[in-house]
N, C-alpha and C positions, 0 to 999 in steps of 0.2 A: 395620437393623443392631442397634438396641436389642432388637428382638424375638428375633433370633438369639442374642444374648448371653444373654438371659434364658432362652431355651429350653435353651441349653447348660448353664447353671447348674442349671436344674430337672431336666434329664434325666441329666446326667453327674456334676456335682459334688455335688449334694445327696444322692443315694443313697449315694455313696461316703463322704461325710462322716458321714452318719447311722450307717453301718455301723461306721466306725472309732470314732465317739464313743460307741457303745453296747457296744463290746467289753469283756467282763467283766474281763479281766486289766488292761487299761489303766485302766479305771474304778477298780479296786481299788487300783492303784498311786497314782493321783491322790488318791482319797479317804483312803487310808492316810497319805500324806504330809501332806495338809491337816490331818488330825486332830492331828498333833504340832506344827503350825505355831505355835500360841499359846505353847508352851513355849520355842520357839526365839526368838520375839519378846521374851519376858520376859528370856531370857538376853542378847539383844542390848541391851536397855535397861541391864542391869548392866554390859555392856562399855562402853557410852557413859559411864555414870556414873563408871567407873574411869579414864576418859581425857578428862574435860572440861578444855579448855585455859583454865582460870580459876584462877589461883593462890589467890585469896581463898577460893573454894569448897573447894579441896583442903585448905587450912590449917584451915578451919572443921571439915570432916569429920574431919581428923586429930586435932583436939582432943577429939572425941567417941569415936572408935573406935580411936585410936592411929595410930602412923606406918605400921603394916602394914594400914591399912584397905582398900587396893586389893586386896591378896591375899585379904581376907575377902569382897570382892565376887565374887571368882572362885568361891566356893562355889556360888553360883547358876549361874554359867556352866558349871561342871563338871556340875551336876545337870540341865542342859538340853542343851547342845551335845554333851557327852561320852557321852550315852546315846541319841543320836538314832537310830542304826541299830537298837539293841535295841528301842526303842519302835515303830519302823516295822515291824519284823519281826512284831510283834503286830497292829498296826492294819491292815496290808495283808492279812494272813491273815484277820483278823476281817471285813474288808469283802468279800473274795472268798467266804468261807464263807457269809456272809449272802445273797449274790447267788445261791448254790446252794441256799438254804433249809436249810442244815445248821448245827450249833452253831458260832457265831462264837467263843465263849469257848474251847471245846475246841481249835478250829483255831489260835487265837491263842497259846494256851499251848504247843501242840505246836511251833509255829513258833519261839517264843522258845527252847525247849529245843534245837531243832535248830540254831538260830543259835549258841547257846553251845557246842554240840557241835563245830562246825566252826571255832570261834575259837581261835587259838593260846593256849597257857598258858605263862607264863614265871614262874619262881620261885614256883610254887604258886598263881598267880593269873592271871585272864584279862587279856590285854593291853588296857588301857582304850582305846588308840588305835583299835582295831578296832570298838569299840562306838559311836563317833561317826560323823562323815561319811565316814570312810575305809571303813567297813563297809556303806555304803548299798546297793551293788550286790549284795552277798551277802545282805543283809536282804531285798531285793526277790525274788531268785531263791528263797531259802529259803521266804519267805512264800507265793509262788505254788505252788512244787512241793509243799511239805508239805501245803498245803490241798487240792491236786488229789488227792494220795494219800489224804488223810483223807476227802474227799467221795466218792471212788470206792468205798471200802470201805463207807461208810455207805449210799450210795445202792444198792449191790448187796447190802446187808444182810449183809455179811461181818463181823459184830460179835457180841459176847457179850451175850445178852439175859438180864435178870434178871426175876423175877416182878413182877407189876404192883403188889404191895403194898410193893415196895422204894422208898424215897424217890427222887424224880426226880434229885437231885444225884448220888446214888450210882449210879443207873442210867446217867446220862450219862457218868460217869467210866469205867464198864466198856465202854460203847460205843466210847470212844476208845482202849481198850487195844490191840486188834489193829492198827489203822492207826498208832498211835504206835510200836508195836514195829517194824513194817515200816519206817516212815519213819526212825526213829533208827538202826536197823541199817544201812539203805541209806547214809545220810550218814556213818555211822561208817566203813563200808568205803571210801567215796569219800575221806574224809579220810586214811585209812591209805595208800591208793594214791597220792594226790597227794604226801603227805609222803615216802613211800618211793621212788617212782620219779620224781617231779617235782622233788624237792629244794626244795620251797617249801610254802606253805600255800594253802588254798582262797581266802582273801581276796586275796592278791597275784596268784594265778593268774587269778581272775575279773576283777580290775582290768586286767590286761594284755590279756585277751581282749576284754572288753566296755568297761570304763571308759575306757581310753586312747583307743580310736577315737572314742567318743562325746565325750570331753573335747576332742579335737582339732577335731571338727566343731562342737560347741556353744560352745567357747571362742574360736573364730576369728571374724574379721569376716564372712566369707561365710556361716558357719553361723548367726550371729545375723540376718543379712539375710534368709536363707531362712525363719527362724522368724517374722519379721515378715510376710513375704509370705504364708506359709502361713496365719497368723492372720487377716489382713485378707481374703484371698480367701474363706476359709470363712465368716467373719462376714458377708460380703456376701450370702450366701444364708441367713443366720439360724442358722448352726451356730457354736457357741462354739469358734472355732479355737484360742484360747489354751489351753483345756483339752486339746485334742488335742496341742498342742506340749508342754505341761507333762507329759503322761503319758509322754513319752519323755525330755525334757530336764531335768525338775525335779530328779531325783537328782544329776545332774552340776552343775547351777547352784547347788543348796544346798551341795554339797561345796565349790564355789568360794567361796561366801560364808564358809564356815567357815575355809577356808584363808586368805582375806583377813583374817578376824577374828584368827586366830592371829598372822599377820604384823604386824597393826596393834598388837596387845597387846605383841608382842616388839620393836616399834620397827624392824622390817625392811621391805624394799621390798614393796609390795603386788603379788602376782603376777598377779591376774586383773582384766581390765576388765569382761568380760561375766559376769554372774551373775544370780541370781533378783532381787535388789534393783535392780540396774542396769536391767533391763528394765521392772520395775514402776514405778520411781521416775522415771527419766529418759526413757523412751520412751513408755510407756502413761500419759501424764499425762491424767487424765480418762477413763481406760479405753482400750480398743483404738481405734486411729485418732487418738489425741490429740484426742478430741472436746471437751475443755475449750475449745479455741480456737473451735470452732463454737458451743458453748453460750454463750460470751461474746458472740459476734456476734448470736445470736438474742435474747439478753436485752437488749442495749443498742442494737442497730442495726436491728431489724426494723421495717418499715413495715406489713407484713401483720399483721392481727389474729391469725390462726392461728399465724404464726411467732412473734409476740410471746408468745402463750400457751405455745407449746412452749418458749420460752426460760425462762419463769417456772417451768414444770414440770421442765425438764431441767437447768437450771443448778445448783441446789443439790445434787442427788445426784451430778452429774458432778464436782463439786469433790472428792467422796470416791470417785471412779473407778467410780461406778455409772451406766453410760451406757445402760442398757436403755430408759429412757423416750425417748431420742432415737433409738436403734437401731430401735425398732419404732413409735414415735409420730410421728417426723418424716415418713417413716421414712428411715433410712440403708440398711437392708436392701432390696435390689432397686431401689435408686434410682441409675441410671447417672450422674446429674450429681454427686451427693455422693460416690459411690464413688471418683471420680478423686482428689479431695484426701484421702479416707479412706485410700487406699493410699499416696499420696505423702507426706503429713505425717509419719507415723511413720518412714518411711525417711529423710527429711531429718533429723529429730530424732535418729535412731539414729546417722547419720553424724557429725553435729555432736558428739554426746556421746562417741562412740568416739574421734574424732580429738582432741578436747580433753583427754580422759583419757590417751590414748597420748602426747601431747606434754607431759603434766605440768601443763597449765593448770588442770585441775579434779581434785580428789582422787577416788580410786576408791571405790566402794561397799564398805564393810567390815563392815556388820552387816545383819541382817534387820529390815526395818520392815514394818508391815502394808501390804498392797497398797492399802488404803483411806485411807492417810495423806494428808492434804491437801498440795498443793504448798507450797513454801517450808519448811514444817516437815519434810516428808519428805526434801527435798534436804539439809537441815542434819544430820538424824539419820543418814541413810544413809552419809554420808561421814565419820562420826565427829566431827561438830562443825566442819565446814569451810564457810565462807561461799561458797566456790566452787560447792558443790552447789546452794545457793540461787540463785546467779546463773545457773547452767546451766538450771535449771528455768524461770526467768523468760524466758531467751532462747528456749527451746523453745516456751513458750506463745506468745510474740510471733510466732515463725516459723510456728506452726500457724495463728494468726489471719490472717497474711498469705496463707498457702496457701489457706485456706478462703474468704477474702473474695470473690474474683470468682465463685465457685460459689454462695456464699451469696446474693450479689446476684441471681443468675439465678433461684433458687428463690423468693426473697423477692418479687421483682418479678412473677414469674408468679403467685404466690399473691395478691398485692395486686391485680393486674388482674382475676383471677377473682372476687375478693370484690366489687370495684366493679361488675363485670358482673352479678353476682347482685343487687346493690342496685338497679341500673337496671331489671332485669327484674321 
C-alpha cells in the first residue's frame, strides 16, 4: 500500500505540481506581490500603533504629537496600503519580463502607465481607492498583458534601433517606444469601450468577472479548507504547495486584510475571517502542517538520538515558521506515517480558528504581520492587540502536539530500536 501511494505521488502528483509551480505568470504574480509585502507590514505596524488599547500610552503620545497624532500615523498607512496595486503593477511586470530575459524596468514602467490609464479620474485626479487593494486584480492583469505585449515586440525585434554609440539608457527607451504605443493604445480603446457601452469602469468590471468569484471561493470555509488540503498534499511530495495556493489566492486574501484594516480603524464590524494573516498566523503555526507541535515533541520527548538531534536542529527555525529542516531532514516529505498528522493537524486548527472567530470568541485578523512572526506575538499583533489571538495560537499548538504525539511515538520508537540494534551489531 505504501509503495502504491508513493508511486502515485511520484508519477502523477509530482510532475503536475512541478509544472504548475514553474508557470511563468503564476511565479510573476507571487514574486511581484511578495516584493511589496514589507511595505504593507510597515503600514500594519502603524495601524496597530494607532489602535493600542492602552490609555496611558495614548496620552503620552498625544503630549508629544498632539491630539491628532492618530491621524498623523495614517500618513504611513496611506503611503503603503493605498498604493499597493500601483506598486504591484510594476513588480509583477518586472518579474515576468525578467523571466523572459527582456528589460524589467521598461516593462514595469509600461505596466504602471497602463494601470493609471485604465483607472478612473474624478475631479481632475485619480481615484485613490483604486490604487490600493481594490485595484489588485486590474494590476495583475495589466502587469501580465502589458509585459506579454512588450516582450513579443522585443523578441520579434519589432523595435526602433539606434546606432551603437548611443548611450544604453537612451537606446532602451527607444526599444520600448513601439510596444508602449501599441499597449497604451489598446488599453485606451478598451477603456473607452467599457465606459461607453458597459456604463462602468475596467476596475469594477474586472472585479465582478474575476474578483467576486475568487472572493466567494477564497473567503468561504470550504475554499479555505481546500487551500489547506492542496498545500499539504503537494508538500508531501516536496513541492511548495503554499506558493501554488498563493499564486491564485494571495490577491484576494491581501484585499481581505486591507478591508479588515479599514473596518478596524473605522470601528466597524470586521468583515472577513479568512485572509492572508489568518492562514499564516493561526493555521500555519511553525509552517505548513503546524509543524511546531512536532518540533516540540522532537526537542523535548525524543528517546532516539537521531530524533533528538532533529529536534535541536528543527525546533528553533520552526518557531519562525521555517520548517524545511524537518520537511527534508526528518523527513516529513514522502513519510507516510508523519503525513497523516501533517494533513490532519492544520485542518483541525483551521476549523477551531474559523469557528472561534465566527462565534466572536476570538478577534479576527485585521493587519498584515510577517509570516515568520513567532507565535504569541503574532497572534496579539494580527488581531490588533487582542489577547484572544494569543490564546487561540496556544490552543492550536497544544492541539497539534496531541495530534502528532502517537505518530511521533511510532517513528521515535522505530529509530530508537534501530539505533540499539546497530550498537549491538
